N, C-alpha and C positions, 0 to 999 in steps of 0.2 A: 835384488833378485826378482821382486815382483814385476818390475818393468821389463826385465828380460823374458820372464814367463809370458806376460801379456803380448809382448812383441812377437815371440815365437808362435803363439796361438794365432795371432792375426795374420802374420806373414804366411804361415803354412796353410791356413784355411783359405784365405783370399787368393793364394797362389795356385790353389788346386780346385777352386769351387766350380769352374766351368767344365772340368774334365769329365765328370760323370755323364753330363747331358750333351757332350760335344757332337754326337751323331744323332741326336733326337731331332726328327724333322719338325719344324715349326713354321706356321704361316707367317708370323712376324715375331720380332724379339720382345714385343710388349707382352706376349704370352709367357715367355720365360720369366720376365720381371713379375708377372702376376703370380706364378707358382712359387717363386722365391719369396714374394711377399706373404703368400698364404702359409708356407711352412714357418716363416719368421714369426707370424702372428700366433700360430699354434704353440710354438716353443716358448715365446715370450709370455703367453697366457699361463702355460704350465709352470714356468719358473716363478711368475708373480703369484700364482696360486700357492706354491710352496712357501714363498716369503710372506704371504698375507696380502690378499687383494685390497684390504682396508687401507694399505699404505698408499694406494693410487688415488689421489684426491683430484677434484675438478680443477683446483687452482694450479696443481702441478701437471695437469693433463695437456693443456693446449699448446704450450711451447714445444714439448717433445713431439706432439702430433703434427705440428707445423714442420718440424724437422723431417718427419716421414714424408709429408707431401712434397717437400723440397727434393728429397731423394728421388721420388717418382718423376717429378718434373725434370730432374737431371737426366733420368733415363730416357725421356722423350728427346731431350737435346742430344744425347749421345747417339740414339738411333738415327736421328736426322743427320748428324755429322757423318756417321759411318756410311749411310746410304749415299750421300753426295760426294764424300771425300775418300772413302775407303777407310778400313780400320787403322792402318799404320799412320796415315796422315792425321786422322782425327785424334787418335790416342796420343800422337806426338804433340798435339796442341793442348789437349785438356790435362794430361798427366803432369807436366811441369807447372801448369797454371793451378792445379789442385794444391801443389806444394806451396807455391808462392802465396796463394790466397789464405791458406790455413796459417802460414807464418805471420802474415800481416794481421790477421784476426787475433792471433796470439799476442802480438806486440800491442796493438791498438786497444783491444777489448779486455785483455787479461793481464796487461802490463808485463808480459814475458820479455826477457832479455833487455829490459829497460835499464836496470841498475847493475849491469855487468861490466867488466873491464873491456877496454878497446881490443885487447888480445883475444878475449872470448868472442867478441863480435866479429873479429877478423876470421877466427876459426869457424864461426857459424856460417859466414858467407862462403868460406872455402868448402865446408861440408855440403852446403846446398848446391854449389856449382858442380861438385864431384858427383853428387847423387843424380842431379838432372842430366849431366853428361852421360852417366852410366845408363839411366833409363832410356834416353834417346838413342843410345848406341844399340841397346837391346831391341827397341822398337823398329829401328830402320836397318838392322843387320841383314835382313832378307831383301833389302832393296825397295821396300814399300809395296804398295798395290800396283799392279800393272793392268793395262787394258782400259778401254773407255767404260764409263759407268753410265747406265741408262738414266735419262732425265737428270743429268748432272746439273746442279746449281751450286757453284762454288761459294757464292755469297751466303746462301742459306746454310750450306755445310759449315762454313766458317763461324756463322752465328751460333749454330748448334754446338760446335766444339767449344767456343768461348763460354756458352751457357753451361755446358757440362763441367768445364774447368772451374767456373765460379761457384756453381750450385753444389757440386760434389765436394768442393772445398769448404763448404759452410754447413752442410746438412746436420752435422753433429753439434753445431754451435747452440741451437735452441735448447737442447737437453742440458748442456753445460750451464747456460744462463738460468735455467729453471731452478737450479740448486738442489734438485732431487737426486737421490741415489741413481747411478747408472743402471743398476739392476731393476729399480722401480720404473724409471723413465723409459726403459726399453719397450715396455708394453704400449704406452700411448704412441711412441715412435713407430712401433710395428703396425698399430692401427692406421696411422697416417700413410705408411708405405703401402699397406693393403688397399686402402681407399683410393689412393692416387693411382696405383698400378691397375686396379679394377676399372677405373674411369678410362685409362688409356686403352685397355682391351675393348671397352665399349666403343670408344672413338675409332678404333681400328676396324671395327665391324667384322671381326673374325672370331669364329668359335674357338674357345680355349681347349676343346677336346683334342686329345692326342691319338695317334694312329694305333698304338699298341699298348697293352696293359703294362708291360715292362717299362715303357717310357715314363710312366708316372713315378715309378721307383727311382729311375735315373735322375729325373728332374727334381724329385724330392731330395735326393742326395745332394744335388747342387744347392738347393735351398738350405739344407742343414749345414753345409760347409760355409755358405755365405753368412748365415746367422751366427755361427760360431766365430767367424772372423769379425763380424760387426760387434759382438759382445767384447771380444778381445780389444778391438779398436777403441770402444767407449771406455773401457777400463784403462787402456794405455793413455788415452787423452786425459782421463782423470788423474792418472799417476804422474805423467811427465809434462802435461800441459798441451794446449791445442796445437801449437806450432810443431813441437818436437814429436808428439805422439802421432799426429796424422801423417807427418812426413815419413816417419819410420814405417808406418803401415803401408806406404806406397812401395816398400821393398818387396811386397808380394809379387811384383813383376819379375823379380829375380827367380823366385821359386817356379813361377809359371814358365819362364824361359828354360830353366833346367829340366823341368818335366818335358817340355817340348823337344829338347835335344836328346835326352837319354832314354825317354820312354816312348815318345811319339815319333822320334827320328825326324823332327821338323824344327830346324834344318838338320841335315845329316851330320852326325858326329864326324869331325875331321875336316869338314868343309870350311871355306873361308867365312861363310855366314855364321857357322857355329863358333868359330874362333872369335869373331867380333862380338858375338852374343856373350861369350864367357868373359871377355875383357870388360864388357858393360856390366856384367854381374859382379865382377871384382870391384870395379869402381863404385857402383851403387852401394855395395855392402860396406866398403871401406868408409864411404861418406856417412852411411847410417851409423856405423860404430862410433865415428868421431862425433856425430851429432848427439848420440845417446849419452856420451860422457861429458857434454857441456852443461854447465850450470845455467839455469834460467835467470 
C-alpha cells in the first residue's frame, strides 16, 4: 500500500506541476528551474527542521548535493535539446532513455532483478516495452513540433537530449548511495538543485524578476508540486528500488496528457490526436501496473 501511495503522489504531482505556471512569461526556462529550486530548498529546510537538522551530517551531505547538481545540469541539457529539436522530439529521446538508464542502474548498482526467474525477467522486458510505447504515443500524438526552429543545430540538440536522458535517469542515485534517509538527504539535494539552477540563471544573463506579482504565486505553486513529486519519487525509489520506482514515476506523463485533453482541450477531445493520446495512456498505465507487481 505504501508503494501505491508514493506512486500516486509522484504521478499526480509531476503530472500537473507545469500547469500553474503554463502562461507565466519567462525570458528563459532556466528561470523556471531557479524558482522551482528555490521553493524546493525552502520546503526541504522546513521538513528537515521538523525532523531535526542535526541529522544532516557533512558525511551524508555531499552525495545528495551532487545529485542536485546533476538535476540542474540535466535541466540545461533539456533546455538545449528543446531549443534545437522542439519539445516533442527532445522529450521522445530523453523520456525512454530515463527509464532505461534507471533500470540499468538498478540492475548493476543495486542488484535488482538479478535473482529472479526467467518468466519474471520476460514480464519485466514486456512491461518496459509497453510503458515506452505508451509514452512515445502520448508524446507524438499531436504530430510533433512543426515549422523551422531558429538557429537549429540538430547535433547539439541530440547531445542535449541524450544528456537529459542519462542525467535525469541518475540524479536520485547519489542520495540512494549515501545511505541516508530520503527525508534527510532531500535537504542537501535541494541545496544542490538551488546552487546549480542559480548558476544557470547567472550564465543565462537574464534577470529572474517576473512581470506580475501574481506570477510569483503561480510559479511558486509549480515549485510546490514538483517538490511534492520529488519527495514521492525518492520514497518510491526507496520502497520499490531504483529501476521500478523511477520508471513508475515517469507515468506522470499520463496525468499530464489527461489534463491536456480534458482541462486544456489540447488536443481537442474526440480528435484523432486525443484518441491516440488516450491509447498511449492506457498502454503506459498497463505497463506500470505490471511492473509494479513484479518482484525485484
